[in-house]
C-alpha atoms as one frame of an Amber mdcrd trajectory, in Angstrom:
protein
  14.078  11.169 -23.574  14.777  10.413 -19.910  13.872  13.020 -17.284  15.861
  12.802 -14.030  15.062  14.468 -10.715  17.536  15.669  -8.084  16.574  17.220
  -4.753  18.423  18.027  -1.555  16.022  19.803   0.835  18.588  20.188   3.625
  20.845  23.070   4.597  24.368  21.729   5.156  27.344  23.390   6.804  30.509
  21.333   6.865  34.166  21.506   7.778  36.305  21.457  10.897  34.436  23.212
  13.712  31.006  23.120  12.035  29.396  21.547  15.119  30.202  24.709  17.063
  27.447  26.453  15.088  24.819  24.524  17.063  24.353  27.156  19.746  23.920
  30.133  17.461  21.522  28.145  15.280  19.290  27.266  18.225  19.392  30.892
  19.368  18.328  32.040  15.901  15.468  29.540  16.037  14.530  30.851  19.488
  14.629  27.261  20.706  13.901  27.049  24.431  13.257  23.314  24.769  15.799
  21.034  23.109  15.247  17.290  22.670  18.570  15.479  22.143  18.705  12.004
  20.579  21.976  10.145  20.990  23.615   6.981  22.304  25.697   6.193  25.337
  28.879   5.902  23.267  28.595   9.573  22.305  28.147  10.481  25.966  31.149
   8.383  27.018  33.289  10.038  24.341  32.170  13.426  25.717  31.119  14.586
  22.249  27.719  15.817  23.369  29.284  17.979  26.070  31.372  19.837  23.509
  28.321  20.655  21.433  26.300  21.654  24.518  29.077  24.071  25.453  28.110
  26.155  22.401  24.602  26.888  23.694  23.938  30.575  24.137  22.595  32.172
  27.308  19.947  31.700  28.464  20.435  28.017  27.691  17.388  26.068  26.531
  15.954  23.367  28.731  17.408  20.065  27.505  16.037  16.516  27.566  18.573
  13.841  26.539  17.189  10.618  25.092  20.267   8.365  25.046  18.664   4.954
  24.523  19.699   4.505  20.872  21.396   1.195  20.106  23.151  -0.125  16.985
  20.508  -1.335  14.533  17.882   0.848  16.281  14.608  -0.863  17.114  10.961
   0.057  16.732  10.564  -0.254  20.518  13.233   2.414  20.973  11.374   4.741
  18.625   8.174   4.152  20.607   9.879   5.098  23.882  11.399   8.125  22.183
   8.018   9.289  20.897   6.616   9.082  24.424   9.545  11.122  25.768   9.256
  13.632  22.911   5.564  14.248  23.500   6.009  14.447  27.253   8.765  17.033
  26.934   7.220  19.122  24.150  10.399  20.349  22.394  10.693  23.179  19.932
  13.950  21.791  18.434  15.630  18.391  18.066  19.355  17.663  18.044  20.503
  14.294  16.696  24.143  13.624  17.489  25.852  10.331  16.763  26.099   7.839
  13.939  23.370   6.775  11.582  21.488   4.984  14.342  21.022   8.175  16.347
  20.116  10.255  13.321  17.673   7.679  11.939  16.049   7.301  15.362  15.687
  11.053  15.794  14.079  11.383  12.371  11.675   8.553  13.152  10.763   9.891
  16.605  10.001  13.364  15.295   7.953  12.085  12.343   5.898   9.593  14.351
   5.352  12.086  17.186   3.731  14.456  14.715   2.031  11.905  12.418   0.678
   9.578  15.105   0.540   5.792  15.191   3.679   3.667  15.333   6.776   3.586
  13.164   5.747   0.337  11.469   2.702   2.108  10.006   4.980   4.082   7.684
   7.298   1.478   6.163   8.091   2.303   2.544   8.094   5.535   0.587   6.396
   8.825   1.527   3.874   7.461   4.009   4.023   9.996   6.870   2.048  12.793
   5.177   3.375  15.424   7.587   5.710  18.377   7.378   7.319  18.457  10.840
   6.837  21.663  12.787   9.847  21.033  15.020  13.224  21.642  13.307  15.997
  19.041  13.551  19.779  19.534  13.574  21.812  16.477  12.575  25.403  16.287
  13.822  27.134  13.087  12.631  29.979  11.675  14.702  30.958   9.021  12.150
  31.832   9.264   8.471  29.621   6.546   7.140  25.856   6.495   6.940  25.195
   9.796   5.177  21.936   9.972   7.150  22.507  13.681   7.681  22.079  14.206
   3.931  18.689  12.677   3.215  15.158  11.733   4.125  15.846   8.068   4.830
  15.771   5.952   7.970  16.201   2.268   8.766  14.557   0.834  11.884  14.411
  -2.822  12.969  11.005  -4.442  13.393  11.652  -6.534  16.503   8.739  -8.879
  15.844   9.835  -9.784  12.315  13.573  -9.286  12.970  13.525  -7.303   9.751
  15.003  -3.894   8.985  12.247  -1.591   7.791  13.159   1.122   5.305  11.550
   4.557   5.283  11.950   7.193   2.596  10.291  10.583   2.945  12.182  13.757
   1.996   9.633  15.976   3.766   9.012  14.100   7.006  12.468  12.609   7.575
  15.016  15.142   6.295  16.970  17.176   8.854  16.413  20.898   8.766  20.154
  21.572   9.122  23.175  19.275   9.113  26.425  20.324  10.762  29.148  18.006
   9.441  32.312  18.325  11.520  35.287  15.971  10.943  36.762  16.984  14.313
  34.083  14.841  15.956  35.496  11.730  14.262  39.059  12.123  15.556  38.383
   9.884  18.543  36.499   7.232  16.557  38.158   3.825  17.147  39.820   2.105
  14.150  37.220  -0.661  13.902  34.354   1.837  13.718  36.317   4.023  11.341
  36.671   1.014   9.054  33.091  -0.245   9.197  31.425   3.158   8.874  33.847
   4.142   6.124  32.962   1.040   4.127  29.277   1.853   4.593  29.922   5.235
   2.975  31.955   3.568   0.209  29.067   1.176  -0.461  26.583   4.034  -0.752
  28.700   5.703  -3.403  29.378   2.454  -5.231  25.797   1.184  -5.257  24.327
   4.530  -6.268  26.873   4.810  -9.087  25.823   1.506 -10.658  22.154   1.713
  -9.622  19.389   1.343 -12.160  18.129   4.684 -10.806  21.415   6.551 -11.325
  21.606   9.815 -13.244  24.428  12.069 -14.462  24.235  14.124 -11.265  24.277
  11.139  -8.907  27.089   9.619 -10.992  29.263  12.692 -10.458  28.663  12.831
  -6.703  29.068   9.081  -6.265  32.252   8.677  -8.295  33.818  11.643  -6.514
  32.886  10.071  -3.181  34.450   6.735  -4.170  37.709   8.491  -4.973  37.776
  10.474  -1.713  36.901   7.526   0.514  39.160   4.962  -1.146  42.025   7.436
  -1.199  41.828   8.395   2.488  40.118   5.678   4.508  43.265   3.619   5.081
  45.012   6.681   6.534  42.025   7.532   8.744  42.022   3.922   9.945  45.736
   3.733  10.775  46.119   7.328  12.016  42.816   8.506  13.428  44.168  11.926
  14.354  44.963  12.835  10.749  42.365  15.587  10.363  42.914  15.919   6.620
  42.142  12.226   6.001  39.172  12.379   8.358  37.811  15.426   6.526  38.205
  13.811   3.100  36.424  10.630   4.197  33.637  12.644   5.814  33.225  14.764
   2.693  33.027  11.584   0.644  30.429  10.165   3.020  28.402  13.354   2.745
  28.574  13.306  -1.066  27.580   9.631  -1.133  24.650  10.376   1.160  23.442
  13.177  -1.105  23.686  10.912  -4.152  21.911   8.093  -2.304  19.017  10.427
  -1.515  18.418  10.748  -5.245  18.983   7.189  -6.414  18.983   3.796  -4.745
  21.337   1.212  -3.338  21.256  -2.449  -4.334  22.000  -6.014  -3.312  24.836
  -5.123  -0.925  22.421  -3.213   1.267  19.680  -5.780   0.816  21.909  -8.558
   2.179  23.480  -6.448   4.929  20.138  -5.206   6.224  18.602  -8.673   6.232
  21.468 -10.345   8.131  21.757  -7.295  10.392  18.091  -7.562  11.316  18.252
 -11.311  11.891  21.530 -11.580  13.798  22.161  -7.997  15.039  25.374  -7.748
  13.000  26.762  -4.221  12.729  25.595  -2.605   9.502  29.001  -1.494   8.240
  30.533  -4.872   9.111  27.883  -6.717   7.096  28.238  -4.245   4.232  32.006
  -4.735   4.005  31.764  -8.517   4.219  29.442  -8.927   1.225  30.491  -5.924
  -0.874  33.225  -7.561  -3.013  31.022 -10.572  -3.779  28.118  -8.426  -4.980
  30.507  -6.253  -6.980  31.847  -9.355  -8.712  28.309 -10.531  -9.482  27.349
  -7.126 -10.919  30.474  -6.563 -13.027  29.108  -8.137 -16.261  26.103  -5.786
 -16.097  28.170  -2.592 -15.634  31.632  -3.183 -17.168  32.299   0.443 -18.134
  31.282   1.821 -14.738  33.307  -0.935 -13.047  36.394   0.204 -14.932  35.812
   3.772 -13.772  35.450   2.545 -10.195  38.726   0.633 -10.558  40.502   3.822
 -11.622  38.859   5.820  -8.805  40.230   3.390  -6.211  43.732   3.575  -7.657
  44.065   0.735 -10.187  45.940   1.018 -13.483  44.068  -0.420 -16.470  46.865
  -0.110 -18.995  47.037  -3.058 -21.396  44.090  -4.913 -19.886  41.134  -6.377
 -21.752  37.666  -4.975 -20.986  36.452  -7.489 -18.415  39.876  -7.955 -16.859
  40.014  -4.215 -16.255  36.461  -4.217 -14.907  37.320  -6.976 -12.416  39.900
  -4.720 -10.787  37.028  -2.845  -9.118  35.893  -5.744  -6.956  39.460  -6.952
  -6.458  40.500  -3.509  -5.244  37.496  -3.327  -2.952  38.410  -6.710  -1.462
  41.929  -5.436  -0.746  40.495  -2.364   0.944  38.267  -4.492   3.191  41.247
  -6.694   4.027  43.515  -3.726   4.789  40.876  -2.412   7.198  40.809  -5.672
   9.150  37.113  -6.279   8.567  35.638  -9.798   8.738  34.717 -12.074   5.859
  31.172 -13.441   5.489  32.425 -16.753   6.866  33.409 -14.950  10.091  29.855
 -13.708  10.770  28.496 -17.042  12.030  25.456 -17.010   9.762  23.678 -20.400
  10.003  23.624 -22.197   6.662  20.152 -23.526   7.455  18.824 -19.952   7.348
  20.092 -19.154   3.850  16.766 -19.778   2.043  15.029 -17.465   4.549  17.732
 -14.832   4.079  17.565 -15.050   0.292  13.805 -14.579   0.221  13.987 -11.670
   2.660  16.602  -9.962   0.465  14.140  -9.799  -2.417  11.722  -7.918  -0.126
  14.282  -5.280   0.866  13.521  -1.853  -0.587  17.048  -1.556  -2.076  17.016
  -4.828  -3.997  15.272  -3.363  -7.039  18.071  -0.859  -7.597  20.705  -3.514
  -8.240  22.098  -3.233 -11.797  21.837  -6.978 -12.328  18.411  -8.291 -11.256
  18.428 -10.783  -8.402  15.760 -13.331  -7.569  15.786 -15.413  -4.399  17.824
 -18.122  -6.132  20.483 -15.588  -7.137  20.769 -14.310  -3.579  20.968 -17.871
  -2.282  23.819 -18.764  -4.653  25.743 -15.563  -3.971  25.481 -15.795  -0.186
  26.397 -19.490  -0.252  29.486 -18.704  -2.344  30.479 -15.872  -0.020  30.345
 -18.165   3.001  32.400 -20.868   1.289  34.942 -18.779  -0.641  37.355 -16.222
   0.782  38.220 -13.365  -1.569  40.687 -11.917   0.964
């Protein structure tokens, strides 16, 4: 008998206008000193200002830490911890994409646990229950960081993305998921973050750690994202499509918090750490190739994925039907104008290093078809030499 576990220790409020609950939440928490973690893109898009407009009188004193970059670095977390301790907040607001949310989680946890972020790489290492509450407000529909106790931070010395999993130390207290904040997201970011969300759902669904509950959330997310992402990409002001993609991203994030990803994330995080490639871009580039590799290990689930993304299986043999999953995913990546692996300028001489690093990534063990360094090397080499779209 197999016993599964499922936990979601986060209060979530979602739907158009949800971010406008920020002010009343902080008032209810009696928050008088607010530490905001964000990036300059959010400031330029004037998204932070809209959320700040909801603050109740008397407004709390606010310190804005806006130094978050794509693929956030350990050095950024260190500076954030110094700012956090110097300010002494009684609430944290993370607003932005996964980088801002992951950085805010890391800053809060390290500020209370001590040491540096690299001391806590892996699972459940912080050993703290944060005293300061954290509100997560995503501005992209992609990472699902608002739904779980996970964070990814780049070790600048090793050029390696460290993974952190701790549902107590890293989970937001409250997530306000508002699709209105994604209406101004440019098409390229809509595409890359959307494919990140799609990959979460897909990898969790076929993961060795999947369960009936994660299967239901993940398959539903695949259907929502695949059915609406093209519309969100071509018509960013379609609020219905934006809401469906964001709901799918949220569902995928919840499922991911209770299972694991696989080789897609292992490869994307390794090449992202080495060459500073955007996470969603790297995810989309390698996703169809990993799906093709995994298909023989999960033929039935692959067929269900194919149906969820809109394929008809009528009259097809088992493996032919299963192959429609990766073929459909390749079409989706192509329709979204995202680059192929061969477009990423990854040096062939580095492939053995990349392959070995992939085996060390915390997501690699979740892949439904086991992968050693030689398997990663062959797959990445094929992806650089062969164009599936």
